ZARO-89551 format. One line per 10 residues: number of its first residue (from 1); their letters; for each residue x, y, z of N, C-alpha, C, O, CB. Coordinates in Angstrom, 3 decimals, decimal comma. Atoms other than C-alpha are relative to their C-alpha. Glycine has a CB too. Example, Ala and Ser with C-alpha at 12.3 -4.5 7.8 and 13.67 -1.06 7.14 Angstrom:
% residues 2
1> as> 0,890 -1,190 0,000 12,300 -4,500 7,800 0,900 1,200 0,000 1,936 1,181 0,665 -0,992 0,027 1,246  -0,820 -1,190 -0,060 13,670 -1,060 7,140 -0,770 1,090 0,730 -0,261 2,198 0,899 0,414 0,462 -1,415
***
This chain:
% residues 99
1> xxxxxxxxxx> 0,806 -1,181 0,000 0,000 0,000 0,000 0,860 1,260 0,000 0,585 2,193 -0,754 -0,923 -0,010 1,183  -0,848 -1,179 -0,084 2,735 2,477 0,913 0,683 0,270 -1,327 0,716 1,409 -1,793 1,038 -0,166 1,103  -0,688 -0,157 1,288 4,645 1,870 -2,307 -0,969 0,545 -1,043 -0,611 1,431 -1,818 0,602 -1,351 -0,474  1,012 -0,468 0,951 1,448 2,364 -4,326 -0,345 1,462 0,256 -0,533 2,230 -0,688 -1,269 -0,867 0,089  0,299 -1,397 -0,326 0,720 5,612 -2,477 1,102 0,927 -0,512 0,817 1,994 -1,055 -0,175 0,172 1,521  -1,124 -0,815 0,478 4,188 6,952 -3,295 -0,057 0,125 -1,516 0,156 1,209 -2,061 1,356 -0,614 0,441  0,061 -0,025 1,463 3,785 6,001 -6,954 -1,180 0,830 -0,510 -1,054 1,549 -1,501 -0,097 -1,421 -0,542  1,193 -0,730 0,440 0,287 7,462 -7,235 0,031 1,471 0,387 -0,247 2,339 -0,441 -1,235 -0,641 0,578  0,077 -1,363 -0,511 0,577 10,580 -5,086 1,249 0,829 -0,276 1,202 2,059 -0,247 -0,254 -0,034 1,470  -1,265 -0,663 0,292 4,196 11,407 -5,919 0,291 1,151 0,978 0,353 2,311 0,572 -0,012 0,526 -1,431
11> xxxxxxxxxx> -0,270 -1,055 -0,978 4,933 13,290 -2,689 1,340 0,675 -0,273 2,253 0,061 -0,825 -0,019 -0,572 1,422  -1,259 -0,717 0,162 7,639 15,923 -2,743 1,033 -0,528 0,989 2,213 -0,644 0,661 -0,206 1,515 0,192  -0,897 0,459 -1,057 9,119 14,617 0,513 -0,594 -1,209 0,711 -1,768 -1,211 1,082 0,278 1,131 1,006  0,381 1,169 -0,797 8,963 11,219 2,206 0,924 -0,068 1,202 2,139 0,077 1,072 0,071 -1,322 -0,841  -0,766 0,153 -1,231 10,065 10,774 5,818 -0,314 -1,373 0,569 -1,475 -1,702 0,812 -0,328 1,134 1,032  0,186 1,330 -0,564 10,587 7,283 7,160 0,981 -0,157 1,153 2,182 0,055 0,987 0,205 -1,119 -1,079  -0,840 0,243 -1,174 11,902 6,516 10,635 -0,086 -1,455 0,402 -1,185 -1,997 0,524 -0,414 0,906 1,175  0,003 1,411 -0,377 12,935 3,013 11,621 -0,329 -0,181 1,476 -0,231 0,769 2,253 1,350 -0,634 -0,313  0,230 0,261 -1,412 11,991 1,372 14,898 1,317 0,107 0,777 2,352 -0,380 0,322 -0,636 -1,394 0,196  -1,208 -0,169 -0,819 14,472 2,270 17,638 0,397 -1,289 0,716 1,485 -1,376 1,285 -0,216 1,108 1,024
21> xxxxxxxxxx> -0,262 1,227 -0,756 14,271 -1,224 19,082 1,265 -0,721 -0,434 1,821 -1,493 0,348 -1,164 -0,930 -0,130  -1,142 0,769 0,474 17,139 -2,495 16,988 1,275 0,804 -0,194 2,365 0,237 -0,104 -0,349 -0,649 -1,272  -1,181 -0,739 0,442 19,504 0,331 16,093 0,513 1,077 0,936 1,587 1,626 0,694 -0,287 0,613 -1,277  -0,413 -1,121 -0,846 19,715 2,844 18,914 1,276 -0,322 0,771 1,622 -1,484 0,987 -1,118 0,367 0,975  -1,231 0,160 -0,786 22,903 3,417 20,875 -0,276 -0,707 1,316 0,532 -1,518 1,768 0,647 1,360 0,267  0,336 0,641 -1,265 21,149 2,374 24,077 -0,250 -1,488 -0,180 0,102 -2,291 0,683 -1,221 0,661 0,619  0,246 1,422 0,228 20,047 -0,902 22,551 1,315 -0,755 -0,129 1,412 -1,908 0,291 -0,857 -0,207 -1,258  -1,307 0,635 0,128 23,668 -1,659 21,725 0,551 -0,364 1,388 1,199 -1,396 1,561 0,987 0,934 -0,750  -0,439 0,243 -1,375 24,390 -1,412 25,453 -0,862 -1,080 0,654 -0,352 -1,935 1,379 -0,059 1,305 0,825  0,932 0,915 -0,660 21,300 -3,365 26,510 -0,083 -1,388 -0,628 -0,382 -2,359 0,067 -1,354 0,604 0,006
31> xxxxxxxxxx> 0,183 1,284 0,693 21,289 -6,142 23,906 0,722 -1,181 0,649 0,138 -2,261 0,735 0,468 0,132 -1,410  -0,665 1,162 -0,615 23,914 -8,328 25,628 -0,721 -0,527 1,246 -0,503 -1,669 1,650 1,421 0,367 0,367  0,718 0,404 -1,206 21,630 -8,445 28,680 -1,366 -0,601 -0,310 -2,053 -1,091 0,586 -0,165 1,186 0,923  1,343 0,430 0,398 18,536 -9,437 26,720 0,024 -1,381 -0,643 1,089 -1,899 -0,981 -0,617 1,011 -0,966  0,156 1,303 0,645 17,249 -12,702 25,268 0,487 0,114 -1,447 -0,059 0,904 -2,218 -1,493 -0,486 0,058  -0,559 -0,099 1,352 19,305 -13,261 22,094 -1,024 -0,269 -1,109 -0,922 0,301 -2,195 1,146 -0,967 -0,141  1,036 0,282 0,993 16,275 -14,662 20,256 -0,849 1,235 -0,252 -1,177 1,529 -1,401 -0,886 -1,168 0,456  0,795 -1,218 0,124 14,274 -11,493 20,914 0,808 1,068 -0,740 0,292 1,743 -1,631 -0,439 0,515 1,398  -0,867 -0,997 0,652 17,214 -9,285 19,898 0,122 -0,309 -1,492 -0,004 0,592 -2,321 1,411 0,026 0,663  -0,145 0,405 1,404 17,720 -11,241 16,662 -1,292 0,272 -0,778 -1,249 0,755 -1,909 0,376 -1,500 -0,095
41> xxxxxxxxxx> 1,298 -0,232 0,636 13,985 -11,047 15,857 -0,211 1,502 -0,249 -0,649 1,903 -1,328 -1,147 -0,569 0,882  0,150 -1,450 0,147 13,935 -7,283 16,454 0,907 0,544 -1,101 0,493 1,398 -1,885 0,307 0,704 1,325  -0,938 -0,464 1,036 17,006 -6,765 14,260 -0,458 -0,427 -1,392 -0,305 0,323 -2,356 1,416 -0,543 0,275  0,506 0,465 1,292 15,485 -8,851 11,470 -1,163 0,860 -0,465 -1,195 1,294 -1,616 -0,432 -1,468 0,086  1,140 -0,857 0,354 12,226 -6,885 11,541 0,466 1,398 -0,395 -0,009 1,969 -1,376 -0,992 0,090 1,174  -0,497 -1,346 0,276 14,119 -3,604 11,642 0,749 0,046 -1,334 0,648 1,034 -2,062 0,917 0,474 1,139  -0,727 0,040 1,279 16,339 -4,649 8,701 -0,981 -0,040 -1,167 -0,763 0,624 -2,181 0,946 -1,226 -0,056  1,022 0,045 1,050 13,269 -5,499 6,615 -0,614 1,389 -0,174 -0,804 1,854 -1,298 -1,103 -1,049 0,341  0,574 -1,348 0,048 11,775 -2,107 7,506 0,974 0,977 -0,652 0,576 1,761 -1,513 -0,366 0,484 1,418  -1,002 -0,920 0,544 15,012 -0,248 6,705 0,197 -0,244 -1,497 0,314 0,716 -2,259 1,344 -0,157 0,748
51> xxxxxxxxxx> -0,158 0,287 1,428 15,405 -2,020 3,350 -1,205 0,503 -0,791 -1,054 1,032 -1,893 0,190 -1,510 -0,229  1,201 -0,522 0,645 11,807 -1,161 2,478 0,075 1,523 -0,097 -0,266 2,104 -1,128 -1,266 -0,431 0,773  -0,153 -1,462 0,007 12,479 2,463 3,449 0,965 0,421 -1,104 0,724 1,415 -1,790 0,503 0,508 1,376  -0,973 -0,335 1,048 15,490 2,483 1,123 -0,617 -0,144 -1,393 -0,296 0,630 -2,295 1,247 -0,899 0,119  0,721 0,130 1,275 13,277 1,234 -1,723 -0,875 1,231 -0,235 -0,943 1,751 -1,349 -0,868 -1,291 -0,014  0,827 -1,207 0,126 10,910 4,131 -1,032 0,860 1,226 -0,299 0,487 2,068 -1,116 -0,814 0,230 1,285  -0,898 -1,123 0,261 13,814 6,575 -0,932 0,437 0,000 -1,464 0,478 1,042 -2,117 1,233 -0,061 0,929  -0,431 0,106 1,402 15,004 5,288 -4,292 -1,142 0,409 -0,935 -0,910 1,095 -1,931 0,470 -1,448 -0,322  1,154 -0,391 0,822 11,502 5,679 -5,742 -0,179 1,517 0,026 -0,510 2,128 -0,990 -1,291 -0,702 0,497  0,078 -1,456 -0,110 11,465 9,250 -4,440 1,033 0,657 -0,914 0,711 1,583 -1,658 0,214 0,447 1,463
61> xxxxxxxxxx> -1,080 -0,555 0,841 14,801 9,987 -6,137 -0,373 -0,115 -1,469 -0,267 0,853 -2,222 1,345 -0,731 0,268  0,323 0,233 1,405 13,668 8,452 -9,412 -1,172 0,854 -0,460 -1,260 1,206 -1,636 -0,313 -1,467 -0,229  1,155 -0,827 0,335 10,438 10,468 -9,284 0,254 1,494 0,152 -0,662 2,301 -0,002 -1,160 -0,391 0,856  -0,339 -1,409 -0,142 12,273 13,740 -8,687 -0,328 0,577 1,361 -0,270 1,792 1,548 -0,699 0,784 -1,038  0,337 -0,475 -1,342 11,262 13,934 -5,026 1,179 -0,106 0,951 2,300 -0,421 0,550 -1,174 -0,782 0,554  -1,020 0,008 -1,040 13,186 14,087 -1,776 -0,399 -0,978 1,096 -1,563 -1,360 1,217 0,207 1,416 0,582  0,273 0,883 -1,124 13,502 11,830 1,237 0,827 0,436 1,201 1,892 1,039 1,065 0,301 -1,471 -0,366  -0,662 -0,341 -1,250 14,473 12,288 4,855 -0,058 -1,211 0,916 -1,115 -1,519 1,466 -0,656 1,244 0,669  -0,002 1,123 -0,929 15,535 9,266 6,871 0,202 0,516 1,418 1,334 0,739 1,845 1,100 -1,024 -0,372  -0,065 -0,499 -1,372 14,724 10,467 10,379 0,619 -1,096 0,850 0,008 -2,129 1,124 -1,420 0,413 0,540
71> xxxxxxxxxx> -0,745 1,055 -0,667 17,329 8,583 12,306 1,150 0,603 0,792 1,822 1,509 0,300 0,523 -1,027 -1,018  -1,105 -0,547 -0,795 19,826 9,255 15,103 1,346 -0,154 -0,692 1,605 -1,151 -1,367 0,049 -0,676 1,354  -1,302 -0,032 0,667 23,319 10,129 13,921 0,866 -1,213 0,311 1,567 -1,715 -0,568 0,737 1,248 0,390  -0,889 1,099 -0,396 25,035 7,347 15,852 -0,689 -1,361 0,030 -0,156 -2,310 0,605 0,582 0,286 1,355  0,696 1,289 0,068 22,498 4,596 15,214 0,795 -0,960 -0,886 1,409 -0,549 -1,871 -1,453 0,178 -0,546  -0,779 0,999 0,747 24,051 1,377 13,940 -0,561 -0,281 -1,395 0,132 -0,869 -2,226 0,055 -1,292 0,785  0,588 0,273 1,325 21,680 1,226 10,955 0,703 0,760 -1,124 0,577 0,380 -2,288 -1,481 0,361 0,004  -0,754 -0,705 1,046 23,868 3,750 9,105 1,035 -0,920 -0,632 1,537 -0,634 -1,719 0,690 1,251 0,576  -0,983 0,950 0,521 26,208 0,785 8,619 -0,614 -1,080 -0,880 0,106 -1,916 -1,425 0,732 -0,648 1,139  0,657 0,997 0,846 23,627 -1,285 6,749 0,347 0,229 -1,464 0,502 1,369 -1,902 -1,524 0,041 0,198
81> xxxxxxxxxx> -0,379 -0,091 1,416 24,474 -2,050 3,118 -0,955 0,882 -0,803 -0,511 1,663 -1,643 0,047 -1,390 -0,617  0,979 -0,779 0,764 21,235 -0,505 1,799 0,196 1,497 0,224 0,042 2,292 -0,703 -1,430 -0,408 0,388  -0,235 -1,413 -0,308 22,003 2,786 3,555 1,315 0,465 -0,624 1,375 1,535 -1,228 0,019 0,230 1,532  -1,299 -0,361 0,578 25,657 2,816 2,500 -0,106 0,180 -1,517 0,471 1,110 -2,081 1,054 -1,076 0,333  0,191 -0,101 1,452 24,621 2,202 -1,118 -0,694 1,314 -0,350 -0,288 2,006 -1,283 -0,823 -1,201 -0,530  0,743 -1,226 0,243 22,158 5,075 -0,978 0,887 1,229 0,201 0,810 2,182 -0,574 -1,220 0,071 0,920  -0,874 -1,137 -0,289 24,753 7,424 0,541 1,092 0,191 -1,050 1,689 1,265 -1,129 0,633 -0,177 1,357  -1,000 -0,134 1,078 27,113 6,726 -2,389 -0,556 0,723 -1,224 0,201 1,124 -2,108 0,510 -1,378 -0,414  0,605 -0,695 1,142 24,643 8,308 -4,806 0,427 1,472 0,022 0,456 2,090 1,086 -1,562 -0,125 0,031  -0,520 -1,377 0,030 25,921 11,722 -5,987 -0,993 1,067 0,468 -0,583 2,147 0,893 0,439 0,331 -1,390
91> xxxxxxxxx> 1,000 -0,998 -0,403 22,650 13,499 -5,191 -0,538 -0,226 1,415 -1,522 0,398 1,815 -1,152 -0,010 -0,981  0,436 0,301 -1,367 22,320 12,084 -1,657 1,072 0,483 0,969 2,263 0,241 0,774 -0,272 -1,532 0,187  -0,944 -0,438 -1,021 23,892 13,688 1,377 -0,560 -0,293 1,385 -1,769 -0,421 1,579 0,310 1,503 -0,151  0,354 0,249 -1,396 23,874 13,048 5,089 0,250 1,297 0,775 1,313 1,906 0,657 0,831 -1,205 0,604  -0,130 -1,224 -0,784 23,286 15,972 7,423 -0,406 -0,272 1,439 -1,270 -1,107 1,707 -0,857 1,137 -0,603  0,325 0,123 -1,414 23,178 16,281 11,184 -0,862 1,209 0,399 -0,536 2,355 0,090 1,306 -0,089 0,880  0,877 -1,073 -0,463 20,351 18,276 12,727 -0,503 -0,332 1,401 -0,913 -1,462 1,667 -1,193 0,209 -0,980  0,528 0,209 -1,347 19,351 18,702 16,353 -1,517 0,042 -0,036 -2,118 0,744 -0,849 0,549 1,060 0,982  1,459 0,009 -0,059 15,775 17,975 17,268 -0,520 1,158 0,808 -1,732 1,307 0,963 -0,504 -1,299 0,583
***
C-alpha cells in the first residue's frame, strides 16, 4: 500500500523513521543483557523495515522527489548495506540536525 501511495501521489518529501528497538545506541548497550532470540527477531524486523524504506527513498529519487531518513546520527543502521549504497549516490547527502 505504501509503495502504491508513493507512486500514485508522488509526494515531494517522504520521511521514514525506523523502529528504535534495533539500532539505537542504548540498545547496543542493553542487547547483551537481553534474550538473544528477541534481539535477533527485532534486528530482522528492523532490517526489513530499513530495506523497504530504502526502496521508497530510491523511488522518491527516481520520481524527482526528496527523502528524509529520520534517524539518530550514531544509530548502527547507518552501517547497513542498503544505507551505504544510498549514501554513495551523488545526489544524496547526510546531514546532522538537532531535534
